[in-house]
C-alpha positions as CSV (number, residue, x, y, z in Angstrom):
1,M,16.6,5.0,-7.6
2,A,14.1,2.4,-7.4
3,D,11.1,2.7,-5.0
4,R,11.4,0.9,-1.7
5,P,9.0,-0.5,0.8
6,I,7.3,2.3,2.9
7,E,8.0,1.9,6.4
8,I,5.0,1.4,8.7
9,N,5.5,4.7,10.5
10,E,6.0,6.4,7.1
11,Y,2.7,4.5,6.1
12,K,0.8,5.9,9.2
13,K,2.0,9.4,8.6
14,V,1.1,9.4,4.7
15,I,-2.4,7.9,5.5
16,E,-2.9,10.5,8.3
17,L,-2.3,13.4,6.2
18,I,-4.2,12.1,3.1
19,T,-7.3,11.6,5.4
20,N,-6.9,14.8,7.3
21,G,-5.7,17.1,4.8
22,F,-2.8,19.5,5.2
23,Q,-1.4,23.1,4.2
24,Y,1.8,23.1,2.4
25,K,3.7,25.6,0.2
26,A,4.8,24.9,-3.6
27,D,5.9,27.5,-6.2
28,N,6.0,30.0,-3.2
29,K,2.3,29.7,-2.9
30,D,0.3,28.6,0.1
31,K,-1.7,25.3,-0.9
32,T,-4.3,23.1,0.8
33,F,-4.2,19.2,0.4
34,R,-8.0,18.5,1.0
35,P,-8.9,15.3,2.9
36,N,-9.1,12.6,0.5
37,K,-10.8,9.3,1.7
38,Q,-10.9,7.8,-1.7
39,L,-7.1,8.2,-2.2
40,A,-6.4,7.1,1.5
41,L,-8.6,3.8,0.9
42,A,-6.9,2.9,-2.4
43,L,-3.4,3.1,-0.6
44,Q,-4.7,1.2,2.4
45,L,-6.2,-1.6,0.4
46,Q,-2.7,-1.8,-1.5
47,A,-0.9,-2.3,1.6
48,S,-3.5,-4.7,2.9
49,L,-4.0,-6.8,-0.1
50,G,-0.7,-6.6,-1.8
51,L,-2.3,-5.8,-5.1
52,R,-0.7,-3.5,-7.9
53,I,-2.5,-0.1,-7.7
54,G,-4.0,-0.5,-11.3
55,D,-5.6,-3.6,-10.0
56,V,-6.9,-2.0,-6.7
57,L,-8.4,0.9,-8.9
58,E,-10.4,-2.0,-10.8
59,L,-11.9,-3.5,-7.8
60,K,-15.6,-3.4,-7.6
61,V,-17.9,-3.8,-4.6
62,S,-18.4,-7.4,-5.7
63,S,-14.7,-8.1,-5.8
64,V,-15.1,-8.7,-2.0
65,K,-17.8,-11.4,-1.0
66,G,-17.9,-13.8,1.8
67,G,-14.8,-12.6,3.3
68,K,-12.8,-13.2,0.1
69,L,-11.1,-11.2,-2.4
70,E,-11.6,-12.2,-6.1
71,I,-10.1,-10.4,-8.8
72,R,-8.2,-11.2,-12.1
73,E,-4.9,-9.2,-12.2
74,D,-4.4,-7.1,-15.0
75,K,-0.7,-7.6,-15.4
76,T,-0.6,-11.4,-15.2
77,D,-4.3,-12.4,-15.9
78,K,-4.0,-14.6,-13.0
79,L,-7.1,-15.0,-10.5
80,Q,-6.5,-13.8,-7.0
81,Y,-9.2,-15.7,-4.9
82,R,-8.3,-15.7,-1.1
83,D,-9.5,-15.1,2.4
84,I,-9.0,-11.3,3.5
85,N,-8.9,-9.6,6.9
86,A,-12.4,-8.8,8.2
87,N,-11.5,-5.1,8.9
88,V,-10.5,-4.7,5.3
89,V,-13.9,-6.2,4.1
90,N,-15.7,-3.9,6.7
91,A,-13.7,-0.8,5.4
92,I,-14.7,-1.7,1.8
93,M,-18.4,-2.2,2.5
94,Q,-18.6,1.1,4.9
95,Y,-17.0,3.1,2.0
96,A,-19.4,1.5,-0.6
97,L,-22.2,2.4,1.6
98,D,-21.0,6.0,2.4
99,N,-20.7,6.5,-1.4
100,K,-23.9,4.7,-2.4
101,L,-22.2,2.2,-4.7
102,N,-24.0,-0.8,-6.0
103,S,-22.3,-4.3,-6.0
104,I,-21.3,-3.8,-9.8
105,D,-19.7,-0.5,-9.1
106,K,-15.9,0.3,-9.1
107,L,-15.0,1.5,-5.8
108,F,-12.7,4.0,-7.2
109,N,-13.3,7.1,-9.6
110,I,-9.6,7.9,-9.9
111,G,-6.6,7.1,-12.2
112,V,-3.3,5.9,-11.4
113,R,-1.6,9.1,-12.5
114,A,-3.7,11.2,-10.2
115,I,-2.9,8.8,-7.4
116,Q,0.7,9.1,-8.0
117,K,0.6,12.9,-8.5
118,Q,-1.1,13.2,-5.0
119,L,1.1,10.8,-3.4
120,K,4.1,12.9,-4.5
121,I,2.7,15.9,-2.9
122,V,2.4,14.0,0.5
123,C,5.9,12.4,0.3
124,D,7.4,15.6,-0.5
125,Y,5.8,17.3,2.3
126,L,7.1,14.6,4.7
127,Q,10.6,14.3,3.0
128,L,10.3,10.9,2.0
129,E,12.0,9.7,-0.9
130,N,11.8,6.6,-3.2
131,I,8.2,6.1,-2.4
132,S,5.5,5.4,-4.9
133,T,2.4,3.5,-5.1
134,H,4.2,0.3,-5.6
135,S,5.9,1.0,-2.1
136,F,2.7,0.0,-0.6
137,R,2.6,-3.4,-2.2
138,K,6.1,-3.9,-1.0
139,L,5.0,-3.0,2.4
140,Y,2.6,-5.8,2.2
141,A,5.2,-8.2,1.0
142,V,7.6,-7.3,3.7
143,T,4.9,-7.5,6.4
144,V,3.7,-11.1,5.2
145,Y,7.4,-12.3,5.1
146,E,8.1,-11.1,8.6
147,N,5.1,-12.4,10.0
148,N,5.3,-15.7,8.7
149,N,8.7,-17.1,9.6
150,N,10.2,-15.7,6.5
151,N,8.3,-17.7,4.1
152,I,9.3,-16.4,0.9
153,E,7.3,-18.9,-1.0
154,L,4.2,-17.6,0.5
155,V,4.9,-14.1,-0.4
156,K,5.8,-15.3,-4.0
157,E,2.2,-17.0,-4.3
158,L,0.3,-13.9,-2.6
159,L,1.9,-11.5,-5.2
160,N,1.4,-13.8,-7.9
161,H,5.2,-13.7,-9.0
162,T,6.4,-16.3,-11.2
163,S,9.8,-16.4,-9.7
164,I,11.2,-16.1,-6.2
165,A,14.0,-13.8,-7.6
166,T,11.1,-11.2,-8.3
167,T,9.9,-11.6,-4.8
168,Q,13.2,-11.2,-3.3
169,R,13.6,-7.7,-4.8
170,Y,10.6,-6.8,-2.6
171,I,11.8,-8.3,0.6
172,R,14.3,-5.8,2.0
173,V,15.3,-5.4,5.7
174,S,13.4,-2.6,7.4
175,Q,15.2,0.8,8.2
176,Q,14.3,0.1,11.7
177,A,15.7,-3.3,11.9
178,I,19.0,-1.6,10.2
179,N,19.0,1.0,12.7
180,K,18.6,-1.1,15.8
181,A,21.3,-3.8,14.5
182,S,23.8,-0.8,13.9
183,K,23.1,0.7,17.3
184,D,23.4,-2.5,19.1
185,I,27.0,-3.0,18.3
186,N,29.6,-1.2,20.6
187,F,33.2,-2.4,21.0
188,M,34.3,0.9,22.6
189,E,34.2,-0.3,25.9
190,V,37.0,-2.8,26.8
């Protein structure tokens, strides 16, 4: 089955576990998932910026300046140049300071496969299915859509999609909305 948008409550649990670490079992062995701020930030940026994970991993400190994101997407070769949330900028700058990064340095020293492998460990531990790194980009899409009067054209532009059809595949009704709608229906009392 295809990956799905990660729900906000799932997102919070994933980021918390990655940030703090946890104990788990694999192959009948006790293992430790060590706190990993690099992995947490990469996924947080994916959810906050809506970029593909490969583009997140190509970000340099200088990709963010003056409160704007500037990056040429690898897949589409399209320029992303837009304002971003001040908290996102601050998190990037603090991470750069903490890791003694210069403006020309890449933020991350990790590959896509390593991120996917570590995310799988966390998702298995939380018993989350159909979650991948792309689920964080989809969370961004769903959130922008819901927060902007269901403006799918806006989401299409932010994701740099060439067609609305592609964007529509990203926008799925949240599980919470499905649960609420289902629970609200009651024709048992006449």
